C-alpha positions in Angstrom: -9.5 -6.7 10.6 -7.8 -7.0 7.2 -4.5 -7.8 5.6 -2.6 -4.7 4.4 0.5 -3.8 2.5 2.6 -0.8 2.6 4.7 0.2 -0.5 6.9 3.2 -0.9 9.2 4.6 -3.6 11.3 7.7 -3.2 10.5 9.7 -6.3 7.6 10.4 -8.7 9.6 8.8 -11.5 9.6 5.4 -9.8 6.8 2.9 -9.7 5.4 0.6 -7.1 4.9 -2.3 -9.5 7.9 -4.5 -8.4 7.1 -4.2 -4.7 3.4 -4.8 -5.3 4.0 -7.9 -7.5 6.4 -9.4 -4.9 4.0 -8.8 -2.0 1.0 -10.3 -4.0 3.1 -13.4 -4.9 4.0 -14.1 -1.3 0.5 -13.4 0.1 -1.1 -15.6 -2.6 1.3 -18.4 -1.8 0.1 -18.2 1.8 -3.6 -18.2 0.7 -4.0 -14.6 1.7 -5.2 -11.5 -0.2 -4.2 -7.9 0.4 -7.4 -6.0 1.5 -5.9 -2.5 1.5 -2.8 -0.9 0.0 -1.0 2.0 1.5 1.3 3.5 -1.2 3.5 6.6 -1.3 6.0 8.3 -3.4 8.1 10.0 -0.7 11.5 9.7 0.7 12.1 7.4 3.7 14.3 10.1 5.4 11.3 11.2 7.5 8.5 9.4 9.3 6.1 12.2 8.5 4.4 10.5 5.6 0.6 10.6 5.1 0.1 7.0 4.1 2.4 5.7 6.8 0.5 7.8 9.4 -2.8 6.5 8.0 -1.5 2.9 8.3 -0.3 3.4 11.9 -3.7 5.0 12.8 -5.6 2.1 11.2 -3.4 -0.4 13.0 -3.8 1.2 16.3 -7.6 1.2 15.8 -7.5 -2.6 15.2 -8.3 -2.5 11.5 -5.1 -4.3 10.4 -4.1 -7.8 11.5 -1.2 -8.4 9.1 1.1 -6.0 7.3 3.2 -6.9 4.3 6.2 -4.8 3.3 8.6 -5.4 0.5 11.6 -4.6 2.8 11.8 -2.9 6.2 13.5 0.1 4.6 10.2 0.9 2.9 8.8 1.7 6.3 11.7 3.9 7.4 15.3 4.8 6.6 15.7 7.1 9.6 17.6 4.7 11.8 17.3 2.1 14.5 15.1 3.9 16.9 12.3 4.8 14.4 12.4 1.3 12.9 12.2 -0.5 16.2 9.5 1.9 17.4 7.3 1.4 14.3 7.6 -2.4 14.7 6.9 -2.2 18.4 3.8 -0.1 17.7 2.5 -2.6 15.1 3.2 -5.5 17.5 1.4 -3.7 20.4 -1.6 -3.3 18.0 -1.6 -7.0 17.3 -0.3 -6.6 13.7 2.0 -9.2 12.3 4.6 -7.6 10.0 5.9 -9.6 7.1 8.9 -8.5 5.1 9.1 -10.1 1.6 12.7 -9.5 0.6 14.7 -9.2 3.9 15.0 -13.0 4.3 14.3 -13.5 8.0 11.3 -13.9 10.3 10.6 -10.6 12.1 9.3 -12.6 15.0 12.3 -14.8 15.4 14.5 -14.9 18.5 17.2 -12.7 17.0 14.9 -10.4 15.1 15.6 -7.3 17.1 19.3 -7.5 16.6 18.9 -8.2 12.9 16.4 -5.3 12.5 18.7 -3.0 14.3 21.6 -3.8 12.0 19.4 -3.5 8.9 17.9 -0.2 10.1 21.4 1.2 10.7 22.5 0.0 7.2 19.4 1.6 5.6 20.2 5.0 7.2 23.8 4.8 6.2 22.9 4.0 2.6 20.5 7.0 2.5 23.2 9.3 3.9 25.8 8.0 1.4 23.4 8.5 -1.4 22.8 12.1 -0.3 26.6 12.7 -0.2 27.1 11.2 -3.7 24.3 13.4 -5.1 25.8 16.5 -3.4 29.3 15.7 -4.7 28.0 15.2 -8.2 26.1 18.5 -8.1 29.2 20.3 -7.0 31.4 18.7 -9.6 28.9 19.5 -12.5 28.4 23.1 -11.3 32.2 23.6 -10.9 32.6 22.5 -14.6 30.1 25.1 -15.7 27.2 22.7 -16.1 23.7 22.9 -14.6 22.1 20.5 -12.2 18.6 19.1 -12.7 16.4 18.1 -15.6 17.4 19.5 -19.0 15.2 22.2 -20.3 12.0 20.9 -22.0 12.3 23.4 -24.8 15.3 24.4 -26.8 16.0 28.2 -26.8 14.8 28.3 -30.5 11.5 26.5 -29.5 11.1 28.8 -26.5 11.5 31.8 -28.8 9.0 30.4 -31.3 6.5 29.8 -28.5 7.1 33.3 -27.1 6.6 34.9 -30.6 3.5 32.8 -31.4 1.9 33.5 -28.1 2.4 37.3 -28.6 0.7 36.9 -32.0 -2.3 35.3 -30.3 -1.7 31.6 -31.1 -3.3 29.0 -28.8 -1.3 26.6 -26.7 -2.5 23.7 -29.0 -1.4 25.6 -32.1 2.0 26.4 -30.6 2.4 22.7 -29.5 1.6 21.5 -33.0 3.9 24.0 -34.6 7.0 23.1 -32.6 6.2 19.4 -32.1 6.0 19.5 -28.3 3.2 18.4 -26.0 0.6 20.9 -24.9 1.5 20.4 -21.3 5.1 21.3 -21.8 4.2 24.3 -24.0 1.6 25.4 -21.3 4.3 25.3 -18.6 6.7 27.2 -20.8 4.2 29.9 -21.5 3.4 30.3 -17.8 7.1 30.6 -17.2 7.4 33.3 -19.9 4.5 35.2 -18.3 6.0 34.9 -14.8 9.3 36.2 -16.0 7.7 39.1 -17.8 5.6 40.1 -14.8 
């Protein structure tokens, strides 16, 4: 059996470094080393996450004896039932769960009440974030703006790429000519081809 850690961020733009460092600090201070890391870049709005499923399978098979998480909301943000069920499943498998940043002992006498409140708060925070994003999108679109990432190429750069491609230029040549990475130019050219098809 090993000591494991589960870390999760919600988007590809985020990194696991803060969670990982905090977990390693606490584990080291206890004379322990993390033997396996389960890391994902997925929203906590669903329990259907590959690394979480793998962790739960490994725990049920007796391969994990202790699990470190940065905070409980890294495991789930879907509410009280899922959070309590996940913790109960780990406990039944003989896994001790340690939260680095929540500030209380998950095995203490009031743990279930505290976990329930925290799970409810995590779900409410996720729902409020979704509402704020939706409201911001509606406001920007109502003002004539567009939602999402800005275009990687300006209209002039896109036109230059289109013209150069039609003249037989390579992606590398186009990228050098307009001062944009080959990856972005390659995507733009694929977009041009898809639009023309």
